[in-house]
Biopython code that builds the backbone (N, CA, C, O; Angstrom):
import numpy as np
from Bio.PDB.StructureBuilder import StructureBuilder

atoms = [
    (1, "UNK", "N", (179.931, 106.882, 19.535)),
    (1, "UNK", "CA", (178.607, 106.671, 20.067)),
    (1, "UNK", "C", (178.773, 106.243, 21.518)),
    (1, "UNK", "O", (179.542, 105.335, 21.833)),
    (2, "UNK", "N", (178.053, 106.900, 22.371)),
    (2, "UNK", "CA", (178.221, 106.648, 23.793)),
    (2, "UNK", "C", (176.997, 105.949, 24.372)),
    (2, "UNK", "O", (176.292, 106.513, 25.209)),
    (3, "UNK", "N", (176.748, 104.723, 23.927)),
    (3, "UNK", "CA", (175.676, 103.912, 24.485)),
    (3, "UNK", "C", (176.215, 102.519, 24.755)),
    (3, "UNK", "O", (177.241, 102.121, 24.203)),
    (4, "UNK", "N", (175.520, 101.784, 25.603)),
    (4, "UNK", "CA", (175.953, 100.433, 25.960)),
    (4, "UNK", "C", (175.681, 99.434, 24.842)),
    (4, "UNK", "O", (176.500, 98.554, 24.574)),
    (5, "UNK", "N", (174.525, 99.574, 24.189)),
    (5, "UNK", "CA", (174.166, 98.623, 23.143)),
    (5, "UNK", "C", (174.083, 99.339, 21.801)),
    (5, "UNK", "O", (173.942, 100.560, 21.740)),
    (6, "UNK", "N", (174.173, 98.566, 20.740)),
    (6, "UNK", "CA", (174.121, 99.117, 19.380)),
    (6, "UNK", "C", (172.807, 99.857, 19.176)),
    (6, "UNK", "O", (171.742, 99.259, 19.328)),
    (7, "UNK", "N", (172.854, 101.144, 18.836)),
    (7, "UNK", "CA", (171.624, 101.902, 18.604)),
    (7, "UNK", "C", (170.867, 101.366, 17.388)),
    (7, "UNK", "O", (171.463, 100.852, 16.442)),
    (8, "UNK", "N", (169.549, 101.499, 17.436)),
    (8, "UNK", "CA", (168.709, 101.135, 16.307)),
    (8, "UNK", "C", (168.735, 102.215, 15.234)),
    (8, "UNK", "O", (169.397, 103.241, 15.394)),
    (9, "UNK", "N", (168.018, 101.984, 14.146)),
    (9, "UNK", "CA", (168.008, 102.904, 12.999)),
    (9, "UNK", "C", (167.551, 104.308, 13.393)),
    (9, "UNK", "O", (168.162, 105.295, 12.983)),
    (10, "UNK", "N", (166.487, 104.403, 14.181)),
    (10, "UNK", "CA", (165.987, 105.721, 14.592)),
    (10, "UNK", "C", (167.003, 106.453, 15.459)),
    (10, "UNK", "O", (167.176, 107.666, 15.338)),
    (11, "UNK", "N", (167.669, 105.715, 16.328)),
    (11, "UNK", "CA", (168.694, 106.323, 17.184)),
    (11, "UNK", "C", (169.893, 106.784, 16.353)),
    (11, "UNK", "O", (170.459, 107.843, 16.622)),
    (12, "UNK", "N", (170.281, 106.005, 15.357)),
    (12, "UNK", "CA", (171.392, 106.407, 14.484)),
    (12, "UNK", "C", (171.044, 107.687, 13.741)),
    (12, "UNK", "O", (171.863, 108.601, 13.650)),
    (13, "UNK", "N", (169.828, 107.751, 13.210)),
    (13, "UNK", "CA", (169.402, 108.957, 12.504)),
    (13, "UNK", "C", (169.367, 110.161, 13.436)),
    (13, "UNK", "O", (169.714, 111.269, 13.027)),
    (14, "UNK", "N", (168.954, 109.958, 14.679)),
    (14, "UNK", "CA", (168.944, 111.057, 15.659)),
    (14, "UNK", "C", (170.361, 111.537, 15.940)),
    (14, "UNK", "O", (170.580, 112.738, 16.100)),
    (15, "UNK", "N", (171.320, 110.634, 16.002)),
    (15, "UNK", "CA", (172.723, 111.025, 16.221)),
    (15, "UNK", "C", (173.207, 111.867, 15.052)),
    (15, "UNK", "O", (173.875, 112.882, 15.251)),
    (16, "UNK", "N", (172.873, 111.453, 13.831)),
    (16, "UNK", "CA", (173.256, 112.229, 12.642)),
    (16, "UNK", "C", (172.632, 113.623, 12.707)),
    (16, "UNK", "O", (173.308, 114.621, 12.460)),
    (17, "UNK", "N", (171.356, 113.687, 13.035)),
    (17, "UNK", "CA", (170.661, 114.974, 13.123)),
    (17, "UNK", "C", (171.294, 115.866, 14.187)),
    (17, "UNK", "O", (171.456, 117.067, 13.976)),
    (18, "UNK", "N", (171.645, 115.291, 15.309)),
    (18, "UNK", "CA", (172.203, 116.065, 16.422)),
    (18, "UNK", "C", (173.660, 116.457, 16.223)),
    (18, "UNK", "O", (174.076, 117.523, 16.676)),
    (19, "UNK", "N", (174.445, 115.611, 15.552)),
    (19, "UNK", "CA", (175.882, 115.840, 15.503)),
    (19, "UNK", "C", (176.410, 116.223, 14.122)),
    (19, "UNK", "O", (177.404, 116.944, 14.032)),
    (20, "UNK", "N", (175.786, 115.770, 13.066)),
    (20, "UNK", "CA", (176.311, 116.052, 11.722)),
    (20, "UNK", "C", (175.673, 117.293, 11.089)),
    (20, "UNK", "O", (176.368, 118.144, 10.535)),
    (21, "UNK", "N", (174.357, 117.382, 11.177)),
    (21, "UNK", "CA", (173.687, 118.507, 10.528)),
    (21, "UNK", "C", (174.078, 119.868, 11.091)),
    (21, "UNK", "O", (174.158, 120.826, 10.323)),
    (22, "UNK", "N", (174.326, 120.003, 12.403)),
    (22, "UNK", "CA", (174.704, 121.324, 12.913)),
    (22, "UNK", "C", (176.012, 121.877, 12.325)),
    (22, "UNK", "O", (176.191, 123.095, 12.305)),
    (23, "UNK", "N", (176.908, 121.044, 11.858)),
    (23, "UNK", "CA", (178.176, 121.530, 11.301)),
    (23, "UNK", "C", (178.155, 121.590, 9.778)),
    (23, "UNK", "O", (179.136, 122.002, 9.158)),
    (24, "UNK", "N", (177.046, 121.182, 9.176)),
    (24, "UNK", "CA", (176.944, 121.156, 7.716)),
    (24, "UNK", "C", (177.173, 122.545, 7.114)),
    (24, "UNK", "O", (178.016, 122.702, 6.230)),
    (25, "UNK", "N", (176.430, 123.553, 7.587)),
    (25, "UNK", "CA", (176.528, 124.896, 7.007)),
    (25, "UNK", "C", (177.937, 125.462, 7.123)),
    (25, "UNK", "O", (178.444, 126.063, 6.176)),
    (26, "UNK", "N", (178.565, 125.276, 8.263)),
    (26, "UNK", "CA", (179.931, 125.773, 8.441)),
    (26, "UNK", "C", (180.883, 125.093, 7.468)),
    (26, "UNK", "O", (181.778, 125.739, 6.922)),
    (27, "UNK", "N", (180.699, 123.806, 7.247)),
    (27, "UNK", "CA", (181.597, 123.051, 6.372)),
    (27, "UNK", "C", (181.331, 123.334, 4.898)),
    (27, "UNK", "O", (182.268, 123.580, 4.139)),
    (28, "UNK", "N", (180.061, 123.302, 4.482)),
    (28, "UNK", "CA", (179.709, 123.440, 3.063)),
    (28, "UNK", "C", (179.561, 124.897, 2.646)),
    (28, "UNK", "O", (179.986, 125.283, 1.557)),
    (29, "UNK", "N", (178.959, 125.700, 3.510)),
    (29, "UNK", "CA", (178.795, 127.118, 3.187)),
    (29, "UNK", "C", (177.364, 127.532, 2.933)),
    (29, "UNK", "O", (177.103, 128.708, 2.682)),
    (30, "UNK", "N", (176.427, 126.599, 2.991)),
    (30, "UNK", "CA", (174.992, 126.897, 2.879)),
    (30, "UNK", "C", (174.259, 125.990, 3.873)),
    (30, "UNK", "O", (174.763, 124.926, 4.233)),
    (31, "UNK", "N", (173.069, 126.413, 4.313)),
    (31, "UNK", "CA", (172.303, 125.550, 5.214)),
    (31, "UNK", "C", (171.926, 124.234, 4.523)),
    (31, "UNK", "O", (171.756, 124.194, 3.304)),
    (32, "UNK", "N", (171.798, 123.179, 5.294)),
    (32, "UNK", "CA", (171.456, 121.868, 4.749)),
    (32, "UNK", "C", (170.165, 121.930, 3.937)),
    (32, "UNK", "O", (170.063, 121.309, 2.879)),
    (33, "UNK", "N", (169.187, 122.676, 4.429)),
    (33, "UNK", "CA", (167.891, 122.769, 3.759)),
    (33, "UNK", "C", (168.002, 123.405, 2.372)),
    (33, "UNK", "O", (167.147, 123.160, 1.521)),
    (34, "UNK", "N", (169.033, 124.215, 2.128)),
    (34, "UNK", "CA", (169.216, 124.902, 0.847)),
    (34, "UNK", "C", (170.218, 124.199, -0.066)),
    (34, "UNK", "O", (170.459, 124.650, -1.186)),
    (35, "UNK", "N", (170.783, 123.131, 0.393)),
    (35, "UNK", "CA", (171.853, 122.459, -0.335)),
    (35, "UNK", "C", (171.322, 121.385, -1.281)),
    (35, "UNK", "O", (170.272, 120.792, -1.034)),
    (36, "UNK", "N", (172.058, 121.142, -2.364)),
    (36, "UNK", "CA", (171.746, 120.030, -3.261)),
    (36, "UNK", "C", (172.372, 118.738, -2.741)),
    (36, "UNK", "O", (172.060, 117.651, -3.226)),
    (37, "UNK", "N", (173.249, 118.862, -1.760)),
    (37, "UNK", "CA", (173.938, 117.703, -1.201)),
    (37, "UNK", "C", (173.069, 117.017, -0.153)),
    (37, "UNK", "O", (172.188, 117.633, 0.446)),
    (38, "UNK", "N", (173.329, 115.753, 0.050)),
    (38, "UNK", "CA", (172.621, 114.984, 1.066)),
    (38, "UNK", "C", (173.619, 114.395, 2.049)),
    (38, "UNK", "O", (174.768, 114.123, 1.699)),
    (39, "UNK", "N", (173.169, 114.202, 3.275)),
    (39, "UNK", "CA", (173.988, 113.573, 4.299)),
    (39, "UNK", "C", (173.616, 112.094, 4.371)),
    (39, "UNK", "O", (172.438, 111.738, 4.398)),
    (40, "UNK", "N", (174.619, 111.257, 4.401)),
    (40, "UNK", "CA", (174.447, 109.837, 4.643)),
    (40, "UNK", "C", (175.503, 109.429, 5.659)),
    (40, "UNK", "O", (176.319, 110.260, 6.057)),
    (41, "UNK", "N", (175.508, 108.184, 6.086)),
    (41, "UNK", "CA", (176.472, 107.805, 7.108)),
    (41, "UNK", "C", (176.777, 106.323, 7.059)),
    (41, "UNK", "O", (176.019, 105.515, 6.522)),
    (42, "UNK", "N", (177.914, 106.004, 7.639)),
    (42, "UNK", "CA", (178.302, 104.624, 7.897)),
    (42, "UNK", "C", (178.196, 104.428, 9.396)),
    (42, "UNK", "O", (178.617, 105.282, 10.177)),
    (43, "UNK", "N", (177.636, 103.308, 9.787)),
    (43, "UNK", "CA", (177.444, 103.039, 11.209)),
    (43, "UNK", "C", (178.000, 101.660, 11.553)),
    (43, "UNK", "O", (178.195, 100.828, 10.666)),
    (44, "UNK", "N", (178.252, 101.423, 12.813)),
    (44, "UNK", "CA", (178.756, 100.111, 13.210)),
    (44, "UNK", "C", (177.763, 99.001, 12.870)),
    (44, "UNK", "O", (176.550, 99.204, 12.920)),
    (45, "UNK", "N", (178.281, 97.850, 12.532)),
    (45, "UNK", "CA", (177.467, 96.653, 12.357)),
    (45, "UNK", "C", (177.414, 95.921, 13.698)),
    (45, "UNK", "O", (178.206, 96.228, 14.589)),
    (46, "UNK", "N", (176.520, 94.982, 13.859)),
    (46, "UNK", "CA", (176.529, 94.223, 15.118)),
    (46, "UNK", "C", (177.891, 93.596, 15.412)),
    (46, "UNK", "O", (178.339, 93.598, 16.559)),
    (47, "UNK", "N", (178.548, 93.063, 14.388)),
    (47, "UNK", "CA", (179.862, 92.454, 14.598)),
    (47, "UNK", "C", (180.939, 93.450, 14.963)),
    (47, "UNK", "O", (181.749, 93.196, 15.853)),
    (48, "UNK", "N", (180.954, 94.601, 14.272)),
    (48, "UNK", "CA", (181.979, 95.597, 14.607)),
    (48, "UNK", "C", (181.697, 96.236, 15.964)),
    (48, "UNK", "O", (182.629, 96.619, 16.672)),
    (49, "UNK", "N", (180.418, 96.356, 16.333)),
    (49, "UNK", "CA", (180.054, 96.882, 17.648)),
    (49, "UNK", "C", (180.613, 95.977, 18.737)),
    (49, "UNK", "O", (181.199, 96.447, 19.713)),
    (50, "UNK", "N", (180.426, 94.674, 18.559)),
    (50, "UNK", "CA", (180.935, 93.708, 19.538)),
    (50, "UNK", "C", (182.461, 93.768, 19.648)),
    (50, "UNK", "O", (183.027, 93.434, 20.689)),
    (51, "UNK", "N", (183.121, 94.196, 18.566)),
    (51, "UNK", "CA", (184.583, 94.320, 18.560)),
    (51, "UNK", "C", (185.054, 95.681, 19.078)),
    (51, "UNK", "O", (186.256, 95.945, 19.108)),
    (52, "UNK", "N", (184.107, 96.559, 19.491)),
    (52, "UNK", "CA", (184.480, 97.835, 20.074)),
    (52, "UNK", "C", (184.280, 99.055, 19.188)),
    (52, "UNK", "O", (184.623, 100.162, 19.602)),
    (53, "UNK", "N", (183.738, 98.897, 17.987)),
    (53, "UNK", "CA", (183.509, 100.013, 17.067)),
    (53, "UNK", "C", (182.359, 100.876, 17.578)),
    (53, "UNK", "O", (181.237, 100.395, 17.739)),
    (54, "UNK", "N", (182.639, 102.132, 17.830)),
    (54, "UNK", "CA", (181.617, 103.074, 18.293)),
    (54, "UNK", "C", (181.568, 104.317, 17.402)),
    (54, "UNK", "O", (181.054, 105.352, 17.825)),
    (55, "UNK", "N", (182.085, 104.234, 16.196)),
    (55, "UNK", "CA", (182.180, 105.398, 15.312)),
    (55, "UNK", "C", (181.047, 105.422, 14.301)),
    (55, "UNK", "O", (180.768, 104.424, 13.636)),
    (56, "UNK", "N", (180.404, 106.563, 14.195)),
    (56, "UNK", "CA", (179.427, 106.825, 13.157)),
    (56, "UNK", "C", (180.069, 107.876, 12.252)),
    (56, "UNK", "O", (180.444, 108.949, 12.724)),
    (57, "UNK", "N", (180.195, 107.585, 10.982)),
    (57, "UNK", "CA", (180.893, 108.451, 10.041)),
    (57, "UNK", "C", (179.889, 109.123, 9.112)),
    (57, "UNK", "O", (179.223, 108.449, 8.325)),
    (58, "UNK", "N", (179.777, 110.441, 9.198)),
    (58, "UNK", "CA", (178.878, 111.197, 8.335)),
    (58, "UNK", "C", (179.599, 111.537, 7.033)),
    (58, "UNK", "O", (180.788, 111.854, 7.020)),
    (59, "UNK", "N", (178.833, 111.460, 5.926)),
    (59, "UNK", "CA", (179.385, 111.753, 4.604)),
    (59, "UNK", "C", (178.393, 112.593, 3.818)),
    (59, "UNK", "O", (177.187, 112.548, 4.062)),
    (60, "UNK", "N", (178.914, 113.351, 2.880)),
    (60, "UNK", "CA", (178.069, 114.127, 1.979)),
    (60, "UNK", "C", (178.078, 113.476, 0.611)),
    (60, "UNK", "O", (179.119, 113.018, 0.139)),
    (61, "UNK", "N", (176.914, 113.435, -0.026)),
    (61, "UNK", "CA", (176.818, 112.887, -1.367)),
    (61, "UNK", "C", (176.051, 113.861, -2.246)),
    (61, "UNK", "O", (175.197, 114.611, -1.775)),
    (62, "UNK", "N", (176.372, 113.833, -3.521)),
    (62, "UNK", "CA", (175.665, 114.623, -4.520)),
    (62, "UNK", "C", (174.799, 113.654, -5.317)),
    (62, "UNK", "O", (175.329, 112.855, -6.089)),
    (63, "UNK", "N", (173.466, 113.704, -5.145)),
    (63, "UNK", "CA", (172.606, 112.761, -5.842)),
    (63, "UNK", "C", (172.763, 112.821, -7.360)),
    (63, "UNK", "O", (172.506, 111.831, -8.045)),
    (64, "UNK", "N", (173.182, 113.968, -7.891)),
    (64, "UNK", "CA", (173.374, 114.112, -9.329)),
    (64, "UNK", "C", (174.728, 113.559, -9.782)),
    (64, "UNK", "O", (174.981, 113.436, -10.980)),
    (65, "UNK", "N", (175.592, 113.228, -8.826)),
    (65, "UNK", "CA", (176.902, 112.683, -9.162)),
    (65, "UNK", "C", (177.863, 113.689, -9.761)),
    (65, "UNK", "O", (178.790, 113.315, -10.479)),
    (66, "UNK", "N", (177.646, 114.975, -9.470)),
    (66, "UNK", "CA", (178.468, 116.024, -10.075)),
    (66, "UNK", "C", (179.602, 116.502, -9.175)),
    (66, "UNK", "O", (180.280, 117.472, -9.513)),
    (67, "UNK", "N", (179.823, 115.852, -8.047)),
    (67, "UNK", "CA", (180.851, 116.299, -7.124)),
    (67, "UNK", "C", (181.913, 115.225, -6.959)),
    (67, "UNK", "O", (181.610, 114.050, -6.755)),
    (68, "UNK", "N", (183.155, 115.653, -7.051)),
    (68, "UNK", "CA", (184.264, 114.798, -6.694)),
    (68, "UNK", "C", (185.111, 115.560, -5.695)),
    (68, "UNK", "O", (185.149, 116.790, -5.731)),
    (69, "UNK", "N", (185.782, 114.863, -4.815)),
    (69, "UNK", "CA", (186.617, 115.520, -3.812)),
    (69, "UNK", "C", (185.776, 116.048, -2.665)),
    (69, "UNK", "O", (184.662, 115.582, -2.426)),
    (70, "UNK", "N", (186.313, 117.006, -1.973)),
    (70, "UNK", "CA", (185.683, 117.543, -0.767)),
    (70, "UNK", "C", (184.569, 118.531, -1.106)),
    (70, "UNK", "O", (184.629, 119.241, -2.109)),
    (71, "UNK", "N", (183.559, 118.557, -0.248)),
    (71, "UNK", "CA", (182.464, 119.525, -0.371)),
    (71, "UNK", "C", (182.724, 120.768, 0.458)),
    (71, "UNK", "O", (181.895, 121.677, 0.489)),
    (72, "UNK", "N", (183.860, 120.819, 1.128)),
    (72, "UNK", "CA", (184.173, 121.933, 2.001)),
    (72, "UNK", "C", (184.201, 123.247, 1.220)),
    (72, "UNK", "O", (184.945, 123.390, 0.250)),
    (73, "UNK", "N", (183.374, 124.210, 1.663)),
    (73, "UNK", "CA", (183.346, 125.539, 1.072)),
    (73, "UNK", "C", (182.715, 125.621, -0.305)),
    (73, "UNK", "O", (182.837, 126.656, -0.959)),
    (74, "UNK", "N", (182.048, 124.579, -0.774)),
    (74, "UNK", "CA", (181.481, 124.601, -2.129)),
    (74, "UNK", "C", (180.198, 125.385, -2.246)),
    (74, "UNK", "O", (179.804, 125.744, -3.356)),
    (75, "UNK", "N", (179.524, 125.667, -1.130)),
    (75, "UNK", "CA", (178.252, 126.392, -1.122)),
    (75, "UNK", "C", (177.251, 125.752, -2.060)),
    (75, "UNK", "O", (176.512, 126.441, -2.763)),
    (76, "UNK", "N", (177.231, 124.439, -2.067)),
    (76, "UNK", "CA", (176.286, 123.700, -2.909)),
    (76, "UNK", "C", (175.205, 123.133, -2.039)),
    (76, "UNK", "O", (174.296, 122.469, -2.537)),
]
sb = StructureBuilder()
sb.init_structure("model")
sb.init_model(0)
sb.init_chain("A")
sb.init_seg("    ")
for serial, (resi, resn, name, xyz) in enumerate(atoms, 1):
    if name == "N":
        sb.init_residue(resn, " ", resi, " ")
    sb.init_atom(name, np.array(xyz, "f"), 0.0, 1.0, " ", f" {name:<3s}", serial, name[0])
structure = sb.get_structure()
């Protein structure tokens, strides 16, 4: 994350939309809108931000709990 201060919730969601969703189809094999998978993320906390953490980590989850391992190429 390339900002001076810790982004708020709306800014974090915008980063996910701008940086994670565009690569979803290439990684999974179907567009995000057609997928059963959802994108979630881990973001810096105020304490980790103060310690220099600038990483936002995007993750895929299966709300039905039917996926284990990588979602790469699953076309789900």
